[in-house]
C-alpha positions in Angstrom: -9.9 -56.6 -31.2 -12.5 -55.8 -28.1 -13.3 -59.7 -28.5 -9.9 -61.1 -28.3 -9.1 -58.7 -25.1 -12.2 -60.3 -23.3 -11.1 -63.7 -23.9 -7.7 -63.6 -22.8 -9.0 -61.7 -19.8 -11.2 -64.5 -18.8 -8.4 -67.2 -19.5 -6.2 -64.8 -16.6 -8.9 -65.4 -13.9 -7.7 -67.9 -11.6 -9.5 -71.4 -11.2 -12.0 -71.3 -8.2 -9.9 -74.1 -6.4 -7.1 -71.4 -6.5 -9.0 -68.9 -4.8 -9.8 -71.7 -2.0 -6.8 -72.9 -1.1 -5.7 -69.4 -1.0 -8.0 -68.5 1.7 -7.4 -71.6 3.6 -4.0 -70.5 3.8 -4.4 -67.0 5.0 -6.8 -68.7 7.6 -4.2 -71.1 8.8 -1.4 -68.4 9.0 -3.9 -66.0 10.9 -4.9 -68.8 13.8 -1.1 -70.2 13.6 -0.1 -66.4 14.8 -2.8 -66.4 17.2 -1.8 -69.7 18.7 1.7 -68.9 19.0 0.5 -65.5 20.8 -1.4 -67.6 23.3 2.1 -69.6 23.8 3.8 -66.6 24.7 1.0 -65.2 26.8 0.8 -68.5 29.1 4.8 -68.0 29.3 4.6 -65.0 30.5 1.7 -65.3 32.9 3.5 -68.5 34.0 6.6 -66.3 34.8 4.4 -63.9 36.4 2.4 -66.4 38.7 3.1 -65.9 42.3 2.6 -68.4 45.1 2.6 -66.7 48.8 2.3 -69.6 51.6 2.6 -68.8 55.4 0.5 -68.1 58.4 -2.3 -65.7 57.5 -4.0 -62.8 59.2 -7.2 -61.9 58.4 -8.0 -58.4 57.7 -11.3 -58.4 56.5 -14.1 -60.9 55.3 -12.1 -61.4 51.8 -8.6 -59.9 52.2 -5.9 -61.6 54.6 -1.9 -61.0 54.8 0.7 -63.5 54.7 4.0 -61.7 55.7 4.1 -58.4 53.8 1.7 -59.3 51.2 -1.9 -58.5 51.1 -4.1 -60.8 49.2 -7.5 -60.1 47.9 -9.8 -63.2 47.7 -10.1 -63.4 44.1 -14.1 -63.9 42.8 -15.8 -63.0 45.7 -16.7 -60.2 48.1 -17.5 -60.3 51.5 -19.6 -57.6 53.6 -17.1 -54.7 54.7 -16.2 -54.7 58.4 -18.4 -52.0 59.4 -21.2 -53.0 57.1 -24.7 -53.9 59.0 -27.1 -56.8 57.1 -30.8 -57.4 58.5 -32.4 -60.5 59.9 -35.8 -61.1 61.8 -36.2 -57.3 61.8 -32.7 -56.6 63.6 -29.7 -55.4 62.4 -26.4 -57.5 62.7 -23.0 -56.8 62.0 -22.5 -58.9 59.4 -19.0 -57.8 57.7 -17.2 -58.6 61.3 -19.3 -62.1 61.2 -18.0 -62.6 57.6 -14.6 -61.9 59.0 -15.1 -64.2 61.7 -16.1 -67.0 59.3 -12.7 -66.7 57.1 -10.9 -66.9 60.3 -12.8 -69.9 61.3 -12.2 -71.5 57.7 -8.3 -70.9 58.2 -8.5 -72.3 61.7 -4.9 -71.3 62.4 -3.7 -73.4 59.6 -0.8 -72.3 56.9 -2.4 -70.6 53.9 -1.2 -70.7 50.1 -2.5 -68.4 47.7 -2.1 -68.4 43.9 -2.2 -65.5 41.8 -0.6 -63.3 38.8 -2.3 -59.9 39.2 -2.7 -57.0 41.3 -5.8 -54.9 42.2 -5.8 -51.1 42.0 -4.6 -51.2 45.5 -1.5 -53.3 45.2 -3.1 -56.5 46.9 -2.6 -59.9 44.8 -5.7 -61.3 43.4 -5.6 -65.0 44.8 -7.1 -68.4 45.1 -6.4 -69.3 48.6 -6.7 -72.5 50.5 -6.0 -74.1 54.1 -5.3 -77.5 53.8 -7.7 -79.0 51.6 -10.3 -75.8 52.1 -10.7 -73.9 49.0 -11.3 -70.2 51.2 -12.9 -68.1 48.1 -15.2 -70.9 47.3 -16.3 -71.9 50.9 -17.0 -68.2 51.8 -19.4 -68.0 49.1 -21.0 -71.5 49.7 -21.1 -70.9 53.4 -22.9 -67.5 52.7 -20.6 -65.1 53.9 -19.4 -63.6 50.5 -21.0 -63.1 47.3 -20.0 -63.9 43.9 -17.7 -61.3 42.2 -16.7 -62.5 38.9 -17.0 -66.2 39.9 -18.6 -68.8 42.0 -22.2 -67.9 40.8 -23.4 -71.6 40.8 -22.1 -71.4 44.9 -23.7 -68.5 45.7 -26.8 -69.9 44.1 -26.6 -72.9 46.8 -26.1 -70.7 49.4 -29.0 -68.4 48.7 -31.5 -71.1 48.0 -30.7 -72.7 51.2 -30.3 -69.3 53.2 -27.1 -69.4 54.9 -25.0 -66.8 55.9 -26.1 -63.4 54.9 -28.9 -65.1 52.7 -30.8 -66.0 56.1 -31.7 -62.2 55.4 -31.6 -59.0 53.7 -28.3 -57.1 52.9 -27.0 -54.8 50.2 -24.4 -56.2 48.1 -21.0 -54.9 49.5 -20.1 -52.9 46.0 -23.5 -51.1 46.6 -22.7 -50.4 50.0 -19.1 -49.3 49.4 -20.6 -46.9 46.5 -22.8 -45.3 49.0 -20.5 -45.4 52.0 -16.9 -44.7 51.0 -15.7 -46.0 47.8 -17.1 -44.1 45.1 -14.7 -46.2 43.0 -16.6 -49.7 43.4 -16.9 -50.2 39.6 -13.2 -49.7 38.9 -12.4 -52.5 41.8 -15.2 -54.7 40.4 -13.3 -54.7 36.6 -9.8 -55.7 38.5 -12.1 -58.9 39.5 -13.8 -59.5 36.3 -11.4 -58.4 33.3 -10.3 -61.5 31.5 -6.5 -62.2 30.7 -5.4 -62.3 26.9 -4.6 -65.8 27.5 -8.4 -66.5 28.7 -9.7 -64.9 26.0 -7.9 -67.0 23.2 -8.9 -69.7 25.3 -12.3 -68.9 25.2 -11.9 -68.2 21.4 -10.6 -71.8 20.4 -11.9 -73.4 23.5 -8.6 -75.1 24.5 
């Protein structure tokens, strides 16, 4: 009796190829759901995406105002207006010079900023351009802002050539804010570096 029961049990076991196809079907279903989710997120981000265009007034080295909209340039961090840096043994107002550098890049031209997220202060995190000039990238490349979640290669180039604040010594703006006035600087950094769900899915599937 016991031998017959074991024989019947062995006969009921599914063939190995059936297990394989079942696993492949499960994986395919899971990937399909993720792709559908990525599509839905992309449509939502496209719907929420904003483009602001107009005459810009410079607030500081990495913030401008377009009409009633304040725009924080995404992925960069410029010295604060009151911040001092050091060059040739002398302190100088690098924060004010960073603001002037941004104004020179704009050069009175209309500015267009594109973004879909706000930071904790209600500013649009945007990629901005004046004509063919990418303001975010050029500020880092000229040495008047540091990488803040993006543009690391441009920062490396500016540092190697000693441009802007890299010509002397300085405290990174995030650290300066933490010591002087903004204990929540780490939270602000997360606003710039936190990837969206779509970005995470793209990294997962490399599309």
